[in-house]
C-alpha positions in Angstrom: 145.3 95.2 104.8 145.1 94.7 108.5 142.0 95.9 109.2 139.7 96.0 112.7 137.2 94.1 113.3 133.9 94.6 112.1 132.2 94.2 114.5 133.9 96.1 117.8 132.2 99.0 117.1 131.8 101.5 119.6 128.9 103.8 119.9 131.2 106.8 119.3 132.5 105.5 116.1 129.5 104.9 114.1 128.2 108.7 115.9 131.2 110.1 113.8 130.5 108.0 110.8 127.4 109.8 110.6 129.0 113.0 110.6 127.7 115.8 108.4 124.7 113.5 107.5 122.2 115.6 109.1 121.2 112.4 111.6 122.3 111.5 114.9 122.5 108.3 114.8 123.2 105.8 118.1 125.2 102.8 117.5 123.0 99.1 116.6 123.9 98.0 119.8 122.7 101.0 121.7 118.4 99.8 122.4 116.4 103.3 121.2 113.4 103.9 122.9 111.1 103.5 119.2 112.9 100.6 118.2 111.1 97.3 118.0 112.3 94.8 119.4 112.9 92.6 116.6 114.1 92.7 113.2 114.7 90.5 109.7 115.6 90.4 106.7 113.8 89.2 103.3 117.1 88.9 100.9 117.3 87.1 97.8 120.7 86.5 95.2 120.5 87.6 91.7 123.8 85.4 91.4 123.2 82.1 93.5 119.5 81.7 93.3 119.7 82.4 96.9 117.1 82.8 99.4 117.0 84.3 103.2 113.9 85.4 105.3 116.1 86.0 108.9 115.5 87.0 112.1 118.2 88.4 113.2 118.4 90.5 116.3 115.9 90.6 118.5 115.4 92.6 122.3 118.3 93.3 122.0 120.7 91.5 121.0 121.9 90.7 117.2 121.4 86.7 116.9 124.7 84.1 116.5 123.9 82.0 114.4 121.8 84.0 112.5 124.0 86.1 111.8 126.5 83.1 110.6 123.7 82.3 108.3 123.7 86.6 106.9 127.6 86.0 106.4 127.0 82.2 104.3 124.5 84.4 102.4 127.1 87.2 101.6 129.7 85.2 101.4 131.9 85.4 97.8 130.5 82.8 95.4 133.3 83.2 93.2 135.7 81.5 96.2 133.8 80.4 98.5 134.4 82.4 101.6 133.5 84.9 104.1 134.1 86.9 106.6 132.0 88.7 109.8 129.1 90.3 108.3 129.1 93.6 110.6 126.3 93.9 112.1 124.9 97.6 111.5 124.7 96.3 107.0 122.6 94.7 108.1 120.8 97.3 110.8 120.8 99.5 107.1 119.3 96.6 104.9 116.9 96.7 107.3 115.6 100.5 107.6 116.7 100.4 103.9 113.4 97.9 103.2 111.0 99.6 105.5 111.3 103.1 103.6 111.7 101.8 100.6 107.9 101.3 98.3 108.5 97.8 97.7 107.5 94.5 99.2 109.7 93.0 97.5 112.7 90.7 98.9 115.8 92.8 99.3 117.7 91.7 95.6 121.3 91.2 96.1 124.3 91.4 93.6 127.5 91.6 95.6 128.2 91.3 99.1 131.5 90.1 100.8 134.6 89.7 98.0 138.0 88.8 98.8 141.1 90.9 97.7 141.9 87.7 95.0 137.7 88.6 93.5 138.0 93.3 94.1 140.6 92.8 92.2 140.0 91.3 89.3 137.0 93.4 89.0 138.8 96.0 89.5 140.7 95.4 86.6 138.3 94.1 84.5 137.3 98.2 84.7 133.5 98.7 85.8 134.6 100.8 88.1 135.7 99.3 90.9 136.9 101.1 94.6 140.9 99.3 95.1 139.9 100.0 99.0 136.6 98.4 98.8 134.2 97.7 101.8 132.8 94.8 100.4 136.5 93.4 101.2 135.3 94.2 105.2 131.3 92.8 105.3 131.1 96.6 105.3 129.4 96.7 102.0 126.4 95.3 99.5 125.5 95.7 96.0 121.3 95.9 96.3 117.9 95.9 93.9 114.6 96.0 94.9 112.3 97.6 92.9 112.6 97.1 89.3 110.5 99.7 88.0 112.0 102.7 90.0 115.8 100.9 91.0 116.7 104.1 92.2 114.4 104.4 95.1 117.7 102.4 97.0 119.8 104.8 96.0 117.4 107.3 97.4 116.7 106.3 100.7 120.8 105.0 101.3 121.6 108.4 100.5 118.9 110.3 102.5 119.8 107.5 105.8 122.8 109.1 105.9 124.7 105.9 107.6 127.6 105.6 105.1 128.4 105.4 101.1 125.3 104.6 99.0 126.0 105.3 94.7 124.1 104.9 91.9 125.1 102.2 88.8 122.3 102.7 86.3 124.0 99.7 83.6 121.8 96.7 82.7 121.0 95.7 84.7 120.8 99.4 87.3 121.5 98.6 91.4 122.7 101.0 94.0 125.8 99.8 96.2 125.2 100.9 100.2 128.2 100.5 102.9 128.6 101.3 106.5 132.1 104.0 105.5 132.2 107.3 105.8 129.3 109.2 104.4 129.3 109.5 100.9 127.2 109.6 97.7 127.9 109.4 94.1 126.1 107.7 90.6 128.0 105.5 88.3 130.9 106.6 86.6 131.7 109.1 88.6 132.8 107.4 91.3 132.4 107.7 95.4 135.7 109.5 97.1 139.0 107.6 96.5 140.3 106.9 100.3 137.1 106.3 102.1 138.6 103.0 103.5 142.1 105.2 104.7 139.2 107.7 106.6 137.2 105.0 108.0 141.2 103.3 109.4 142.3 106.7 110.7 139.2 107.2 112.7 139.4 103.5 114.4 143.6 103.8 115.0 142.7 107.4 116.6 140.0 106.0 118.8 141.5 103.1 119.6 145.2 105.5 121.1 142.0 107.4 122.8 140.6 104.4 124.4 
């Protein structure tokens, strides 16, 4: 499967992804007048136990060494493999954290997935999207407030910057991604074919440039 480089995101693409969400949001590479000059994330993996409290953006720039550390933290734990994390996903996590009441770290459950890991999960019938944005470094499953696990989902849905799903399973969590806008609550699935929507949009943009 051929995939676009997740870090080559133009301002036009970022604005298109938010269409219909009721918000006009610039791409993270555009420094907004009201944006803080530093952005940090406090992450903790529920699977590996690893912790990462890191400044990843400062004075209008993503910090390459920090991004590499995030890539490793987000790795596929089954295969110990990494992929570049879409920086828009980091900014989404930053803004989710800023808009939730919890002071806990963002607890991560699944970041990057190889195609083999995604297929393995799909075969187990866990409601996994065969074209999941996890395989592109554009999605993550998280929780934060164990007393109100749905809060992350509500905030992500309100931000309208991609996909937001809530999974009220034995260990409730929210899925967030920076693909086309959508929202769902398991067992209802997300809109099928969002990966194809994204690819078509990127291909059209490439032809226009």
